[in-house]
Structures are given as C-alpha cells and as structure tokens.
LOPA-847591 format. One record per residue (C-alpha): y, x, z negated; residue number from 1. Coordinates in Angstrom, 3 decimals, always signed. Layout:
REM residues N
R          v          u          w   num
R          Y          X          Z   NUM
...
//
This chain:
REM residues 161
R          v          u          w   num
R     +0.101     +0.031     +0.022     1
R     +3.392     +1.444     +1.031     2
R     +6.693     +0.576     +0.297     3
R     +6.604     -2.880     +2.033     4
R     +2.880     -3.367     +1.361     5
R     +3.471     -2.983     -2.295     6
R     +6.415     -5.109     -2.493     7
R     +4.691     -7.921     -0.671     8
R     +1.673     -7.870     -2.718     9
R     +3.466     -8.266     -5.978    10
R     +5.834    -10.820     -4.461    11
R     +2.816    -12.922     -3.804    12
R     +1.131    -12.520     -7.352    13
R     +4.436    -13.249     -8.972    14
R     +4.730    -16.601     -6.607    15
R     +1.220    -17.512     -7.449    16
R     +1.798    -17.075    -11.064    17
R     +4.495    -19.183    -11.252    18
R     +3.266    -21.877     -9.193    19
R     -0.486    -22.053    -10.119    20
R     -0.623    -23.383    -13.965    21
R     -4.301    -22.384    -13.970    22
R     -3.530    -18.862    -13.022    23
R     -0.981    -18.723    -15.969    24
R     -3.567    -19.509    -18.443    25
R     -6.050    -17.153    -16.627    26
R     -3.512    -14.415    -16.817    27
R     -2.730    -14.885    -20.422    28
R     -6.144    -14.532    -21.449    29
R     -6.378    -11.442    -19.203    30
R     -2.907     -9.858    -21.106    31
R     -4.820    -10.508    -24.328    32
R     -7.639     -8.321    -23.396    33
R     -5.934     -5.624    -22.404    34
R     -3.627     -5.633    -25.180    35
R     -3.503     -2.554    -27.238    36
R     -5.999     -0.759    -25.079    37
R     -5.730     +2.500    -23.427    38
R     -6.346     +1.314    -19.344    39
R     -8.792     +3.175    -17.035    40
R     -8.814     +1.916    -13.368    41
R    -12.351     +0.829    -14.477    42
R    -11.417     -2.241    -16.845    43
R     -9.841     -4.093    -13.768    44
R    -13.435     -5.231    -13.084    45
R    -12.419     -8.716    -14.533    46
R    -10.391    -11.900    -13.497    47
R     -7.660     -9.514    -12.777    48
R     -9.326     -8.331     -9.668    49
R    -10.280    -11.887     -8.593    50
R     -6.398    -13.108     -9.202    51
R     -5.850    -10.156     -6.869    52
R     -8.196    -10.745     -4.197    53
R     -7.590    -14.645     -4.306    54
R     -3.961    -14.017     -3.681    55
R     -4.419    -11.540     -0.983    56
R     -6.501    -14.012     +0.828    57
R     -4.099    -16.803     +0.749    58
R     -0.860    -14.439     +1.427    59
R     -2.102    -11.675     +3.173    60
R     +0.037     -8.756     +3.319    61
R     -0.594     -8.223     +7.173    62
R     -0.817    -12.063     +8.538    63
R     -1.239    -10.508    +12.348    64
R     -3.254     -7.285    +13.595    65
R     -2.985     -6.173    +16.924    66
R     -5.491     -3.933    +18.936    67
R     -6.281     -2.768    +22.288    68
R     -9.451     -2.564    +23.636    69
R    -10.585     +1.131    +24.333    70
R    -13.135     +0.413    +26.478    71
R    -14.762     -2.614    +28.318    72
R    -16.633     -4.665    +25.751    73
R    -18.528     -7.833    +25.379    74
R    -18.713     -9.857    +22.419    75
R    -21.780    -11.844    +21.941    76
R    -20.537    -14.962    +20.981    77
R    -17.042    -16.554    +20.809    78
R    -16.731    -17.882    +24.349    79
R    -17.613    -21.379    +26.106    80
R    -17.305    -24.891    +24.957    81
R    -19.300    -24.654    +22.374    82
R    -18.287    -20.787    +21.191    83
R    -21.745    -19.583    +21.591    84
R    -21.294    -17.618    +24.706    85
R    -20.381    -14.041    +25.450    86
R    -16.965    -13.225    +25.695    87
R    -16.060    -10.151    +28.167    88
R    -12.751     -8.020    +27.334    89
R    -11.746     -5.551    +29.601    90
R    -10.372     -2.114    +29.165    91
R     -6.590     -2.301    +27.999    92
R     -6.669     -5.958    +26.660    93
R     -4.460     -6.575    +23.767    94
R     -6.332     -8.512    +21.080    95
R     -4.636    -10.533    +18.143    96
R     -6.202    -11.578    +14.723    97
R     -4.270    -14.034    +13.094    98
R     -5.478    -12.989     +9.114    99
R     -3.248    -15.885     +7.708   100
R     -5.330    -18.514     +9.809   101
R     -8.635    -16.782     +9.063   102
R     -7.718    -16.726     +5.442   103
R     -6.583    -20.479     +5.302   104
R     -9.679    -22.193     +6.707   105
R    -10.708    -24.479     +3.888   106
R     -7.287    -22.894     +2.188   107
R     -7.963    -22.670     -1.324   108
R    -11.827    -22.053     -1.710   109
R    -13.117    -19.647     -4.330   110
R    -16.551    -17.877     -1.907   111
R    -15.172    -17.062     +1.130   112
R    -17.645    -15.618     +4.043   113
R    -17.536    -12.021     +4.526   114
R    -15.107    -12.148     +7.458   115
R    -12.819    -14.821     +5.792   116
R    -11.346    -12.154     +3.740   117
R     -9.768     -8.880     +5.411   118
R     -6.661     -8.429     +3.708   119
R     -6.777     -4.572     +4.827   120
R     -8.510     -4.976     +7.735   121
R    -12.189     -4.772     +8.842   122
R    -14.829     -2.997    +10.789   123
R    -15.317     +0.783    +10.994   124
R    -11.713     +1.740    +10.612   125
R    -10.865     -0.240     +7.324   126
R     -7.505     +0.691     +5.126   127
R     -8.628     +3.863     +3.560   128
R     -6.428     +3.320     +0.536   129
R     -7.852     -0.306     -0.452   130
R     -9.506     +0.417     -3.361   131
R     -6.553     +2.425     -4.840   132
R     -4.297     -0.293     -3.851   133
R     -6.534     -2.953     -5.439   134
R     -6.571     -1.165     -8.751   135
R     -3.119     -0.592     -8.553   136
R     -2.547     -4.516     -8.136   137
R     -4.712     -5.239    -10.758   138
R     -3.338     -2.693    -13.256   139
R     +0.429     -3.869    -12.457   140
R     -0.673     -7.538    -12.725   141
R     -1.813     -7.265    -16.249   142
R     +1.261     -4.974    -17.241   143
R     +3.700     -7.671    -15.906   144
R     +1.658    -10.441    -17.399   145
R     +1.950     -8.527    -20.638   146
R     +5.564     -7.643    -20.323   147
R     +6.816    -11.093    -19.185   148
R     +5.561    -14.453    -20.767   149
R     +6.043    -17.433    -19.596   150
R     +6.661    -17.259    -16.299   151
R     +7.728    -20.518    -14.516   152
R     +8.449    -21.830    -10.877   153
R    +12.164    -23.159     -9.775   154
R    +11.889    -25.566     -7.174   155
R    +10.695    -23.767     -4.054   156
R    +13.508    -24.478     -1.719   157
R    +16.397    -23.904     -4.113   158
R    +16.720    -20.307     -2.936   159
R    +16.672    -21.481     +0.686   160
R    +19.950    -23.055     +0.814   161
//
C-alpha cells in the first residue's frame, strides 16, 4: 500500500466502522482484547483481519485493473450465450477487470468464492506487499479503534453540499 492506497484502505475502514453498527460492536471487542498487549503481527489473525478483508472486498482500493494480452490466448469459458464457450483474445488486446462489480455480486455475502475477492489482483503476479499491507491495516484498525471510541456516521450526503 503506497501513499494513495494507504489512504484508501483507512478511509474505507473508517467509513465502514461509522456506518455499520454491528462492526462497531465487534471492533470494541477487538480493541479490548488488544488493550495493554504488546502487539505482534501474528496477533491480528482475528476479527480485525476479517473486517479488513470484508472492507477491501466491499470498497476495493483498485476498482478497475487494466492489462494487455502479451500473446494470443484462448480462455476456456466465458463466451457464447451461456458463457460456456471459449474466448479468443488476440495479442495486444486491452483487458479490463472491474473488481468493484466483481466484489458486489451478492454485495454483502460473508463467504465470497475464490475469484470474488481480489483487492491486490490475482494470478501469477499479485501484489508483492499484500501480506504486509493486510497486517498494517489490521494493526492500524485496532489502534484507531482503541484511540477513538464511539465513532458515528453523519448523514452521508452532508459533505457533498
């Protein structure tokens, strides 16, 4: 998570905390568990990780990713009327993945499928720093929750006026 990505994930987390009552209750519990403990990255394999992952799924840092086909390729399925036919992709074709739309199929389901959660891209070249980024996001989430009790949402359209 470089500069804008860090801001993006923290903004999304705070928005989720302030608008979802259940998440606020869960985070108070997380805050109390970590209170007074010397923190270690392995400690965030808890509800904080689940919250961070869900936030990234609902509010992805990169809503749209573009790639260019380096070789002629045939995808095994996805074409045709029933989407079960191969798709030919010639060299140089621009491909666009809309992760926001992908993550919002059955928008708030708890158990997404393997290709329904890709905030750091997927395939053979995902984000190198994704594990560090998730650990930092979980740690920051816990610390912010400890420092700022009782976060609440204002009317979501007030800021736009």
